[in-house]
C-alpha positions as CSV (number, residue, x, y, z in Angstrom):
1,A,88.2,12.1,17.1
2,M,90.2,9.1,15.8
3,L,87.6,8.1,13.9
4,P,86.3,9.9,10.9
5,A,83.0,11.3,11.3
6,T,80.0,9.4,9.4
7,R,77.2,10.8,7.4
8,Q,74.6,9.7,10.0
9,E,76.9,11.3,12.7
10,D,76.5,14.9,11.3
11,E,73.3,14.0,10.4
12,W,72.1,13.3,14.4
13,M,74.6,14.7,16.4
14,G,76.6,17.1,14.1
15,E,75.3,20.7,15.3
16,A,75.2,19.2,19.0
17,R,78.9,18.0,18.4
18,D,79.9,21.0,17.0
19,H,78.9,23.2,19.8
20,V,80.5,21.1,22.3
21,R,83.7,20.9,20.8
22,D,83.5,24.7,20.4
23,E,82.4,25.2,24.2
24,V,85.3,22.9,25.1
25,F,88.1,24.8,22.8
26,E,86.7,28.1,24.7
27,Q,87.0,26.9,27.7
28,G,90.6,25.4,27.3
29,R,91.2,28.8,25.2
30,D,90.3,30.8,28.5
31,T,92.0,28.6,31.0
32,L,95.4,29.1,29.3
33,H,94.6,32.7,28.7
34,K,94.0,32.5,33.0
35,A,97.7,30.3,33.3
36,E,99.5,32.8,31.2
37,H,98.4,35.4,33.7
38,V,99.0,33.7,36.9
39,A,102.4,32.7,35.5
40,G,103.0,36.8,34.3
41,K,102.2,37.7,37.8
42,A,104.0,35.3,39.6
43,Y,107.2,36.2,37.8
44,E,107.0,39.8,38.1
45,A,106.2,39.0,42.6
46,A,109.7,36.8,41.7
47,S,111.4,39.2,39.8
48,E,110.5,42.3,42.4
49,T,111.5,40.4,45.3
50,A,115.0,39.5,43.9
51,E,116.0,42.9,43.1
52,D,114.3,43.7,46.8
53,K,116.6,40.9,48.3
54,G,120.0,41.9,46.3
55,L,120.1,39.3,43.5
56,K,119.6,41.1,40.7
57,P,122.9,42.6,38.8
58,E,121.4,45.9,38.7
59,T,121.3,45.4,43.3
60,N,124.7,45.0,44.7
61,D,123.3,45.5,48.4
62,A,124.4,42.1,50.0
63,G,123.0,42.4,53.1
64,S,122.5,39.7,56.2
65,Q,121.2,37.0,54.4
66,T,122.7,34.1,52.2
67,V,122.1,33.1,48.7
68,A,120.1,30.3,50.0
69,Q,117.9,32.5,52.2
70,K,117.5,35.1,49.3
71,V,116.4,32.4,46.9
72,S,114.2,30.8,49.2
73,G,112.0,34.2,49.8
74,V,111.8,34.9,45.9
75,A,110.6,31.2,45.6
76,E,107.8,32.0,48.5
77,A,106.7,35.5,47.0
78,A,106.0,33.8,43.5
79,G,104.1,30.8,45.0
80,G,102.0,33.4,47.4
81,K,101.5,35.5,44.3
82,A,100.6,32.6,41.9
83,K,98.0,30.9,44.2
84,E,96.7,34.6,45.1
85,E,96.2,34.7,41.2
86,A,95.3,31.5,41.0
87,K,92.4,32.3,43.0
88,R,91.4,35.5,42.0
89,E,91.4,33.7,38.7
90,G,88.8,31.1,39.5
91,L,91.9,28.4,39.3
92,L,91.5,27.1,42.5
């Protein structure tokens, strides 16, 4: 849509163009909502895993793992949950 529509274009393609534009917009909105859902689930998984691994201030149970090992576990959990949710949402 770099150029303005012409009167002839509106006559020939107006309704079809509007329908395609609306469909693409809706698909984009649906994909955005799915991505937001996936990101939310990944955040929840990362937050829960961080708490389980003692990386959150409320939990001071250090355990025997290093911080790097704990962070790695958090990242793996978040990545796994993101993939799971993306598949569930039909994004993969």
